[in-house]
PDB file of N, CA, C and O in Angstrom:
ATOM      1  N   MET A   1     -17.077 -12.862  23.464  1.00  0.00           N
ATOM      2  CA  MET A   1     -16.191 -11.805  23.004  1.00  0.00           C
ATOM      3  C   MET A   1     -15.743 -12.122  21.576  1.00  0.00           C
ATOM      4  O   MET A   1     -15.355 -13.248  21.268  1.00  0.00           O
ATOM      5  N   GLU A   2     -15.804 -11.127  20.734  1.00  0.00           N
ATOM      6  CA  GLU A   2     -15.425 -11.271  19.330  1.00  0.00           C
ATOM      7  C   GLU A   2     -13.909 -11.194  19.194  1.00  0.00           C
ATOM      8  O   GLU A   2     -13.263 -10.339  19.800  1.00  0.00           O
ATOM      9  N   ASN A   3     -13.352 -12.091  18.397  1.00  0.00           N
ATOM     10  CA  ASN A   3     -11.908 -12.137  18.168  1.00  0.00           C
ATOM     11  C   ASN A   3     -11.625 -11.627  16.757  1.00  0.00           C
ATOM     12  O   ASN A   3     -11.237 -12.395  15.876  1.00  0.00           O
ATOM     13  N   LYS A   4     -11.823 -10.323  16.552  1.00  0.00           N
ATOM     14  CA  LYS A   4     -11.658  -9.716  15.237  1.00  0.00           C
ATOM     15  C   LYS A   4     -10.187  -9.409  14.957  1.00  0.00           C
ATOM     16  O   LYS A   4      -9.463  -8.916  15.822  1.00  0.00           O
ATOM     17  N   LEU A   5      -9.771  -9.709  13.742  1.00  0.00           N
ATOM     18  CA  LEU A   5      -8.399  -9.399  13.329  1.00  0.00           C
ATOM     19  C   LEU A   5      -8.275  -7.921  13.017  1.00  0.00           C
ATOM     20  O   LEU A   5      -9.229  -7.286  12.567  1.00  0.00           O
ATOM     21  N   ASP A   6      -7.089  -7.377  13.262  1.00  0.00           N
ATOM     22  CA  ASP A   6      -6.888  -5.962  12.935  1.00  0.00           C
ATOM     23  C   ASP A   6      -6.773  -5.786  11.421  1.00  0.00           C
ATOM     24  O   ASP A   6      -6.623  -6.757  10.679  1.00  0.00           O
ATOM     25  N   SER A   7      -6.843  -4.554  10.986  1.00  0.00           N
ATOM     26  CA  SER A   7      -6.887  -4.253   9.551  1.00  0.00           C
ATOM     27  C   SER A   7      -5.607  -4.657   8.820  1.00  0.00           C
ATOM     28  O   SER A   7      -5.653  -5.024   7.646  1.00  0.00           O
ATOM     29  N   VAL A   8      -4.483  -4.591   9.497  1.00  0.00           N
ATOM     30  CA  VAL A   8      -3.219  -4.959   8.859  1.00  0.00           C
ATOM     31  C   VAL A   8      -3.181  -6.462   8.596  1.00  0.00           C
ATOM     32  O   VAL A   8      -2.825  -6.893   7.499  1.00  0.00           O
ATOM     33  N   VAL A   9      -3.546  -7.255   9.595  1.00  0.00           N
ATOM     34  CA  VAL A   9      -3.566  -8.711   9.434  1.00  0.00           C
ATOM     35  C   VAL A   9      -4.570  -9.099   8.355  1.00  0.00           C
ATOM     36  O   VAL A   9      -4.276  -9.943   7.509  1.00  0.00           O
ATOM     37  N   THR A  10      -5.739  -8.495   8.381  1.00  0.00           N
ATOM     38  CA  THR A  10      -6.771  -8.778   7.374  1.00  0.00           C
ATOM     39  C   THR A  10      -6.263  -8.454   5.972  1.00  0.00           C
ATOM     40  O   THR A  10      -6.488  -9.223   5.038  1.00  0.00           O
ATOM     41  N   SER A  11      -5.590  -7.340   5.824  1.00  0.00           N
ATOM     42  CA  SER A  11      -5.040  -6.939   4.531  1.00  0.00           C
ATOM     43  C   SER A  11      -4.016  -7.950   4.031  1.00  0.00           C
ATOM     44  O   SER A  11      -4.027  -8.314   2.855  1.00  0.00           O
ATOM     45  N   ILE A  12      -3.141  -8.402   4.907  1.00  0.00           N
ATOM     46  CA  ILE A  12      -2.110  -9.363   4.509  1.00  0.00           C
ATOM     47  C   ILE A  12      -2.742 -10.691   4.106  1.00  0.00           C
ATOM     48  O   ILE A  12      -2.325 -11.295   3.118  1.00  0.00           O
ATOM     49  N   ILE A  13      -3.733 -11.151   4.849  1.00  0.00           N
ATOM     50  CA  ILE A  13      -4.425 -12.395   4.499  1.00  0.00           C
ATOM     51  C   ILE A  13      -5.059 -12.280   3.121  1.00  0.00           C
ATOM     52  O   ILE A  13      -4.969 -13.205   2.314  1.00  0.00           O
ATOM     53  N   GLU A  14      -5.698 -11.153   2.851  1.00  0.00           N
ATOM     54  CA  GLU A  14      -6.307 -10.936   1.529  1.00  0.00           C
ATOM     55  C   GLU A  14      -5.246 -10.921   0.437  1.00  0.00           C
ATOM     56  O   GLU A  14      -5.462 -11.476  -0.640  1.00  0.00           O
ATOM     57  N   GLN A  15      -4.107 -10.296   0.701  1.00  0.00           N
ATOM     58  CA  GLN A  15      -3.034 -10.249  -0.289  1.00  0.00           C
ATOM     59  C   GLN A  15      -2.456 -11.640  -0.559  1.00  0.00           C
ATOM     60  O   GLN A  15      -2.173 -11.986  -1.706  1.00  0.00           O
ATOM     61  N   PHE A  16      -2.281 -12.436   0.500  1.00  0.00           N
ATOM     62  CA  PHE A  16      -1.805 -13.809   0.322  1.00  0.00           C
ATOM     63  C   PHE A  16      -2.787 -14.617  -0.514  1.00  0.00           C
ATOM     64  O   PHE A  16      -2.384 -15.379  -1.394  1.00  0.00           O
ATOM     65  N   THR A  17      -4.070 -14.449  -0.237  1.00  0.00           N
ATOM     66  CA  THR A  17      -5.097 -15.185  -0.975  1.00  0.00           C
ATOM     67  C   THR A  17      -5.068 -14.813  -2.451  1.00  0.00           C
ATOM     68  O   THR A  17      -5.099 -15.692  -3.313  1.00  0.00           O
ATOM     69  N   LYS A  18      -5.008 -13.529  -2.748  1.00  0.00           N
ATOM     70  CA  LYS A  18      -4.957 -13.080  -4.140  1.00  0.00           C
ATOM     71  C   LYS A  18      -3.693 -13.554  -4.834  1.00  0.00           C
ATOM     72  O   LYS A  18      -3.729 -13.937  -6.004  1.00  0.00           O
ATOM     73  N   ARG A  19      -2.570 -13.530  -4.117  1.00  0.00           N
ATOM     74  CA  ARG A  19      -1.303 -13.982  -4.702  1.00  0.00           C
ATOM     75  C   ARG A  19      -1.352 -15.477  -5.012  1.00  0.00           C
ATOM     76  O   ARG A  19      -0.867 -15.915  -6.055  1.00  0.00           O
ATOM     77  N   ALA A  20      -1.931 -16.247  -4.116  1.00  0.00           N
ATOM     78  CA  ALA A  20      -2.051 -17.691  -4.335  1.00  0.00           C
ATOM     79  C   ALA A  20      -2.938 -17.977  -5.548  1.00  0.00           C
ATOM     80  O   ALA A  20      -2.627 -18.844  -6.364  1.00  0.00           O
ATOM     81  N   GLN A  21      -4.037 -17.244  -5.654  1.00  0.00           N
ATOM     82  CA  GLN A  21      -4.936 -17.433  -6.796  1.00  0.00           C
ATOM     83  C   GLN A  21      -4.242 -17.047  -8.095  1.00  0.00           C
ATOM     84  O   GLN A  21      -4.375 -17.744  -9.100  1.00  0.00           O
ATOM     85  N   PHE A  22      -3.507 -15.947  -8.081  1.00  0.00           N
ATOM     86  CA  PHE A  22      -2.771 -15.503  -9.267  1.00  0.00           C
ATOM     87  C   PHE A  22      -1.733 -16.547  -9.676  1.00  0.00           C
ATOM     88  O   PHE A  22      -1.634 -16.901 -10.851  1.00  0.00           O
ATOM     89  N   GLY A  23      -0.965 -17.036  -8.711  1.00  0.00           N
ATOM     90  CA  GLY A  23       0.064 -18.023  -9.003  1.00  0.00           C
ATOM     91  C   GLY A  23      -0.511 -19.305  -9.573  1.00  0.00           C
ATOM     92  O   GLY A  23       0.043 -19.884 -10.507  1.00  0.00           O
ATOM     93  N   LYS A  24      -1.621 -19.744  -9.010  1.00  0.00           N
ATOM     94  CA  LYS A  24      -2.272 -20.961  -9.505  1.00  0.00           C
ATOM     95  C   LYS A  24      -2.744 -20.766 -10.941  1.00  0.00           C
ATOM     96  O   LYS A  24      -2.587 -21.654 -11.778  1.00  0.00           O
ATOM     97  N   ALA A  25      -3.328 -19.592 -11.226  1.00  0.00           N
ATOM     98  CA  ALA A  25      -3.803 -19.303 -12.582  1.00  0.00           C
ATOM     99  C   ALA A  25      -2.638 -19.172 -13.563  1.00  0.00           C
ATOM    100  O   ALA A  25      -2.727 -19.658 -14.691  1.00  0.00           O
ATOM    101  N   LYS A  26      -1.554 -18.526 -13.151  1.00  0.00           N
ATOM    102  CA  LYS A  26      -0.419 -18.285 -14.044  1.00  0.00           C
ATOM    103  C   LYS A  26       0.407 -19.544 -14.291  1.00  0.00           C
ATOM    104  O   LYS A  26       0.785 -19.828 -15.427  1.00  0.00           O
ATOM    105  N   TYR A  27       0.685 -20.299 -13.227  1.00  0.00           N
ATOM    106  CA  TYR A  27       1.602 -21.434 -13.348  1.00  0.00           C
ATOM    107  C   TYR A  27       0.905 -22.792 -13.363  1.00  0.00           C
ATOM    108  O   TYR A  27       1.522 -23.805 -13.692  1.00  0.00           O
ATOM    109  N   GLY A  28      -0.375 -22.814 -13.010  1.00  0.00           N
ATOM    110  CA  GLY A  28      -1.122 -24.062 -13.014  1.00  0.00           C
ATOM    111  C   GLY A  28      -0.788 -24.993 -11.857  1.00  0.00           C
ATOM    112  O   GLY A  28      -1.230 -26.142 -11.837  1.00  0.00           O
ATOM    113  N   VAL A  29      -0.020 -24.512 -10.905  1.00  0.00           N
ATOM    114  CA  VAL A  29       0.340 -25.302  -9.723  1.00  0.00           C
ATOM    115  C   VAL A  29       0.283 -24.406  -8.492  1.00  0.00           C
ATOM    116  O   VAL A  29       0.250 -23.180  -8.596  1.00  0.00           O
ATOM    117  N   ASP A  30       0.272 -25.041  -7.333  1.00  0.00           N
ATOM    118  CA  ASP A  30       0.330 -24.276  -6.091  1.00  0.00           C
ATOM    119  C   ASP A  30       1.421 -24.868  -5.201  1.00  0.00           C
ATOM    120  O   ASP A  30       2.184 -25.727  -5.642  1.00  0.00           O
ATOM    121  N   LEU A  31       1.495 -24.421  -3.976  1.00  0.00           N
ATOM    122  CA  LEU A  31       2.570 -24.868  -3.098  1.00  0.00           C
ATOM    123  C   LEU A  31       2.377 -26.284  -2.577  1.00  0.00           C
ATOM    124  O   LEU A  31       3.241 -26.799  -1.867  1.00  0.00           O
ATOM    125  N   ASP A  32       1.275 -26.915  -2.911  1.00  0.00           N
ATOM    126  CA  ASP A  32       1.082 -28.325  -2.567  1.00  0.00           C
ATOM    127  C   ASP A  32       1.773 -29.242  -3.567  1.00  0.00           C
ATOM    128  O   ASP A  32       1.751 -30.462  -3.408  1.00  0.00           O
ATOM    129  N   ARG A  33       2.374 -28.673  -4.578  1.00  0.00           N
ATOM    130  CA  ARG A  33       3.041 -29.485  -5.604  1.00  0.00           C
ATOM    131  C   ARG A  33       4.153 -30.314  -4.972  1.00  0.00           C
ATOM    132  O   ARG A  33       4.743 -29.928  -3.963  1.00  0.00           O
ATOM    133  N   THR A  34       4.419 -31.439  -5.577  1.00  0.00           N
ATOM    134  CA  THR A  34       5.423 -32.359  -5.032  1.00  0.00           C
ATOM    135  C   THR A  34       6.512 -32.700  -6.051  1.00  0.00           C
ATOM    136  O   THR A  34       7.304 -33.618  -5.840  1.00  0.00           O
ATOM    137  N   ASP A  35       6.542 -31.952  -7.155  1.00  0.00           N
ATOM    138  CA  ASP A  35       7.488 -32.276  -8.224  1.00  0.00           C
ATOM    139  C   ASP A  35       8.849 -31.618  -8.076  1.00  0.00           C
ATOM    140  O   ASP A  35       9.745 -31.887  -8.876  1.00  0.00           O
ATOM    141  N   LEU A  36       9.029 -30.771  -7.085  1.00  0.00           N
ATOM    142  CA  LEU A  36      10.316 -30.094  -6.916  1.00  0.00           C
ATOM    143  C   LEU A  36      11.088 -30.687  -5.746  1.00  0.00           C
ATOM    144  O   LEU A  36      10.513 -30.939  -4.686  1.00  0.00           O
ATOM    145  N   PRO A  37      12.376 -30.911  -5.928  1.00  0.00           N
ATOM    146  CA  PRO A  37      13.194 -31.351  -4.789  1.00  0.00           C
ATOM    147  C   PRO A  37      13.428 -30.178  -3.828  1.00  0.00           C
ATOM    148  O   PRO A  37      13.292 -29.015  -4.206  1.00  0.00           O
ATOM    149  N   LEU A  38      13.773 -30.498  -2.612  1.00  0.00           N
ATOM    150  CA  LEU A  38      13.982 -29.484  -1.584  1.00  0.00           C
ATOM    151  C   LEU A  38      14.960 -28.403  -2.034  1.00  0.00           C
ATOM    152  O   LEU A  38      14.746 -27.226  -1.744  1.00  0.00           O
ATOM    153  N   ILE A  39      16.015 -28.775  -2.728  1.00  0.00           N
ATOM    154  CA  ILE A  39      17.024 -27.796  -3.152  1.00  0.00           C
ATOM    155  C   ILE A  39      16.417 -26.747  -4.076  1.00  0.00           C
ATOM    156  O   ILE A  39      16.843 -25.593  -4.046  1.00  0.00           O
ATOM    157  N   GLU A  40      15.440 -27.114  -4.890  1.00  0.00           N
ATOM    158  CA  GLU A  40      14.785 -26.135  -5.756  1.00  0.00           C
ATOM    159  C   GLU A  40      13.887 -25.201  -4.967  1.00  0.00           C
ATOM    160  O   GLU A  40      13.778 -24.022  -5.305  1.00  0.00           O
ATOM    161  N   TRP A  41      13.235 -25.708  -3.914  1.00  0.00           N
ATOM    162  CA  TRP A  41      12.446 -24.822  -3.043  1.00  0.00           C
ATOM    163  C   TRP A  41      13.362 -23.806  -2.372  1.00  0.00           C
ATOM    164  O   TRP A  41      13.010 -22.635  -2.229  1.00  0.00           O
ATOM    165  N   ILE A  42      14.533 -24.267  -1.966  1.00  0.00           N
ATOM    166  CA  ILE A  42      15.511 -23.361  -1.354  1.00  0.00           C
ATOM    167  C   ILE A  42      15.943 -22.296  -2.356  1.00  0.00           C
ATOM    168  O   ILE A  42      16.043 -21.120  -2.007  1.00  0.00           O
ATOM    169  N   GLU A  43      16.197 -22.696  -3.593  1.00  0.00           N
ATOM    170  CA  GLU A  43      16.603 -21.733  -4.623  1.00  0.00           C
ATOM    171  C   GLU A  43      15.500 -20.712  -4.894  1.00  0.00           C
ATOM    172  O   GLU A  43      15.783 -19.523  -5.039  1.00  0.00           O
ATOM    173  N   HIS A  44      14.253 -21.160  -4.964  1.00  0.00           N
ATOM    174  CA  HIS A  44      13.137 -20.224  -5.163  1.00  0.00           C
ATOM    175  C   HIS A  44      13.090 -19.204  -4.021  1.00  0.00           C
ATOM    176  O   HIS A  44      12.946 -18.005  -4.255  1.00  0.00           O
ATOM    177  N   ALA A  45      13.213 -19.691  -2.797  1.00  0.00           N
ATOM    178  CA  ALA A  45      13.172 -18.793  -1.643  1.00  0.00           C
ATOM    179  C   ALA A  45      14.339 -17.811  -1.675  1.00  0.00           C
ATOM    180  O   ALA A  45      14.169 -16.630  -1.369  1.00  0.00           O
ATOM    181  N   LYS A  46      15.515 -18.294  -2.043  1.00  0.00           N
ATOM    182  CA  LYS A  46      16.699 -17.431  -2.117  1.00  0.00           C
ATOM    183  C   LYS A  46      16.490 -16.317  -3.143  1.00  0.00           C
ATOM    184  O   LYS A  46      16.793 -15.155  -2.870  1.00  0.00           O
ATOM    185  N   GLN A  47      15.978 -16.666  -4.308  1.00  0.00           N
ATOM    186  CA  GLN A  47      15.750 -15.667  -5.351  1.00  0.00           C
ATOM    187  C   GLN A  47      14.710 -14.632  -4.918  1.00  0.00           C
ATOM    188  O   GLN A  47      14.864 -13.440  -5.181  1.00  0.00           O
ATOM    189  N   GLU A  48      13.657 -15.094  -4.257  1.00  0.00           N
ATOM    190  CA  GLU A  48      12.637 -14.163  -3.768  1.00  0.00           C
ATOM    191  C   GLU A  48      13.222 -13.198  -2.736  1.00  0.00           C
ATOM    192  O   GLU A  48      12.899 -12.011  -2.736  1.00  0.00           O
ATOM    193  N   HIS A  49      14.078 -13.710  -1.863  1.00  0.00           N
ATOM    194  CA  HIS A  49      14.695 -12.848  -0.857  1.00  0.00           C
ATOM    195  C   HIS A  49      15.683 -11.866  -1.488  1.00  0.00           C
ATOM    196  O   HIS A  49      15.811 -10.731  -1.030  1.00  0.00           O
ATOM    197  N   MET A  50      16.370 -12.298  -2.523  1.00  0.00           N
ATOM    198  CA  MET A  50      17.272 -11.389  -3.224  1.00  0.00           C
ATOM    199  C   MET A  50      16.477 -10.238  -3.848  1.00  0.00           C
ATOM    200  O   MET A  50      16.903  -9.084  -3.795  1.00  0.00           O
ATOM    201  N   ASP A  51      15.328 -10.558  -4.436  1.00  0.00           N
ATOM    202  CA  ASP A  51      14.460  -9.510  -4.982  1.00  0.00           C
ATOM    203  C   ASP A  51      14.019  -8.557  -3.876  1.00  0.00           C
ATOM    204  O   ASP A  51      14.023  -7.339  -4.060  1.00  0.00           O
ATOM    205  N   ALA A  52      13.640  -9.111  -2.732  1.00  0.00           N
ATOM    206  CA  ALA A  52      13.191  -8.272  -1.620  1.00  0.00           C
ATOM    207  C   ALA A  52      14.291  -7.315  -1.169  1.00  0.00           C
ATOM    208  O   ALA A  52      14.017  -6.154  -0.866  1.00  0.00           O
ATOM    209  N   ILE A  53      15.525  -7.795  -1.123  1.00  0.00           N
ATOM    210  CA  ILE A  53      16.649  -6.934  -0.737  1.00  0.00           C
ATOM    211  C   ILE A  53      16.829  -5.804  -1.749  1.00  0.00           C
ATOM    212  O   ILE A  53      17.096  -4.665  -1.365  1.00  0.00           O
ATOM    213  N   LEU A  54      16.686  -6.109  -3.028  1.00  0.00           N
ATOM    214  CA  LEU A  54      16.790  -5.066  -4.047  1.00  0.00           C
ATOM    215  C   LEU A  54      15.698  -4.016  -3.873  1.00  0.00           C
ATOM    216  O   LEU A  54      15.963  -2.819  -3.988  1.00  0.00           O
ATOM    217  N   TYR A  55      14.475  -4.457  -3.599  1.00  0.00           N
ATOM    218  CA  TYR A  55      13.365  -3.520  -3.392  1.00  0.00           C
ATOM    219  C   TYR A  55      13.624  -2.649  -2.162  1.00  0.00           C
ATOM    220  O   TYR A  55      13.372  -1.444  -2.192  1.00  0.00           O
ATOM    221  N   LEU A  56      14.121  -3.249  -1.090  1.00  0.00           N
ATOM    222  CA  LEU A  56      14.413  -2.477   0.117  1.00  0.00           C
ATOM    223  C   LEU A  56      15.512  -1.452  -0.127  1.00  0.00           C
ATOM    224  O   LEU A  56      15.438  -0.331   0.376  1.00  0.00           O
ATOM    225  N   GLU A  57      16.528  -1.826  -0.892  1.00  0.00           N
ATOM    226  CA  GLU A  57      17.602  -0.876  -1.194  1.00  0.00           C
ATOM    227  C   GLU A  57      17.078   0.286  -2.033  1.00  0.00           C
ATOM    228  O   GLU A  57      17.460   1.434  -1.808  1.00  0.00           O
ATOM    229  N   LYS A  58      16.209  -0.004  -2.993  1.00  0.00           N
ATOM    230  CA  LYS A  58      15.604   1.059  -3.809  1.00  0.00           C
ATOM    231  C   LYS A  58      14.804   2.015  -2.932  1.00  0.00           C
ATOM    232  O   LYS A  58      14.905   3.232  -3.081  1.00  0.00           O
ATOM    233  N   ILE A  59      14.019   1.467  -2.028  1.00  0.00           N
ATOM    234  CA  ILE A  59      13.220   2.299  -1.119  1.00  0.00           C
ATOM    235  C   ILE A  59      14.140   3.148  -0.248  1.00  0.00           C
ATOM    236  O   ILE A  59      13.899   4.341  -0.065  1.00  0.00           O
ATOM    237  N   LYS A  60      15.183   2.540   0.283  1.00  0.00           N
ATOM    238  CA  LYS A  60      16.141   3.257   1.135  1.00  0.00           C
ATOM    239  C   LYS A  60      16.787   4.405   0.380  1.00  0.00           C
ATOM    240  O   LYS A  60      16.883   5.516   0.902  1.00  0.00           O
ATOM    241  N   GLN A  61      17.231   4.147  -0.845  1.00  0.00           N
ATOM    242  CA  GLN A  61      17.855   5.202  -1.641  1.00  0.00           C
ATOM    243  C   GLN A  61      16.872   6.321  -1.953  1.00  0.00           C
ATOM    244  O   GLN A  61      17.233   7.497  -1.913  1.00  0.00           O
ATOM    245  N   THR A  62      15.643   5.963  -2.260  1.00  0.00           N
ATOM    246  CA  THR A  62      14.622   6.970  -2.568  1.00  0.00           C
ATOM    247  C   THR A  62      14.341   7.847  -1.358  1.00  0.00           C
ATOM    248  O   THR A  62      14.271   9.070  -1.474  1.00  0.00           O
ATOM    249  N   VAL A  63      14.178   7.217  -0.190  1.00  0.00           N
ATOM    250  CA  VAL A  63      13.916   7.974   1.036  1.00  0.00           C
ATOM    251  C   VAL A  63      15.111   8.853   1.384  1.00  0.00           C
ATOM    252  O   VAL A  63      14.939  10.008   1.774  1.00  0.00           O
ATOM    253  N   THR A  64      16.312   8.317   1.246  1.00  0.00           N
ATOM    254  CA  THR A  64      17.523   9.082   1.539  1.00  0.00           C
ATOM    255  C   THR A  64      17.638  10.278   0.602  1.00  0.00           C
ATOM    256  O   THR A  64      17.957  11.380   1.049  1.00  0.00           O
ATOM    257  N   ASP A  65      17.388  10.085  -0.668  1.00  0.00           N
ATOM    258  CA  ASP A  65      17.441  11.184  -1.643  1.00  0.00           C
ATOM    259  C   ASP A  65      16.407  12.253  -1.304  1.00  0.00           C
ATOM    260  O   ASP A  65      16.700  13.446  -1.379  1.00  0.00           O
ATOM    261  N   GLU A  66      15.208  11.835  -0.935  1.00  0.00           N
ATOM    262  CA  GLU A  66      14.154  12.794  -0.583  1.00  0.00           C
ATOM    263  C   GLU A  66      14.543  13.588   0.662  1.00  0.00           C
ATOM    264  O   GLU A  66      14.297  14.792   0.733  1.00  0.00           O
ATOM    265  N   GLN A  67      15.144  12.927   1.633  1.00  0.00           N
ATOM    266  CA  GLN A  67      15.564  13.615   2.851  1.00  0.00           C
ATOM    267  C   GLN A  67      16.684  14.608   2.558  1.00  0.00           C
ATOM    268  O   GLN A  67      16.711  15.698   3.129  1.00  0.00           O
ATOM    269  N   LYS A  68      17.603  14.240   1.677  1.00  0.00           N
ATOM    270  CA  LYS A  68      18.682  15.153   1.307  1.00  0.00           C
ATOM    271  C   LYS A  68      18.129  16.394   0.623  1.00  0.00           C
ATOM    272  O   LYS A  68      18.598  17.502   0.884  1.00  0.00           O
ATOM    273  N   ARG A  69      17.135  16.227  -0.253  1.00  0.00           N
ATOM    274  CA  ARG A  69      16.545  17.372  -0.957  1.00  0.00           C
ATOM    275  C   ARG A  69      15.839  18.315   0.012  1.00  0.00           C
ATOM    276  O   ARG A  69      15.824  19.525  -0.212  1.00  0.00           O
ATOM    277  N   LYS A  70      15.259  17.787   1.074  1.00  0.00           N
ATOM    278  CA  LYS A  70      14.567  18.623   2.058  1.00  0.00           C
ATOM    279  C   LYS A  70      15.552  19.437   2.886  1.00  0.00           C
ATOM    280  O   LYS A  70      15.253  20.552   3.312  1.00  0.00           O
ATOM    281  N   ILE A  71      16.736  18.860   3.108  1.00  0.00           N
ATOM    282  CA  ILE A  71      17.753  19.532   3.928  1.00  0.00           C
ATOM    283  C   ILE A  71      18.382  20.681   3.156  1.00  0.00           C
ATOM    284  O   ILE A  71      18.649  21.743   3.718  1.00  0.00           O
ATOM    285  N   TYR A  72      18.617  20.466   1.860  1.00  0.00           N
ATOM    286  CA  TYR A  72      19.353  21.473   1.078  1.00  0.00           C
ATOM    287  C   TYR A  72      18.465  22.352   0.289  1.00  0.00           C
ATOM    288  O   TYR A  72      18.943  23.242  -0.414  1.00  0.00           O
TER     289      TYR A  72
END
């Protein structure tokens, strides 16, 4: 029996691969680096999550505005 991944999982794997390649090319390092202390990894993760929250709020506002325009 074939254990094929669904299209969503396949898409995410491809996106992770491309992002890793881009990051390595842009910064010259990858996540195997050992020059950062744990607190800096935490700060990087915190900043990335803050960006994600901003993107989600923008999407929410856009969807809400579009729904309001359809109602009125």
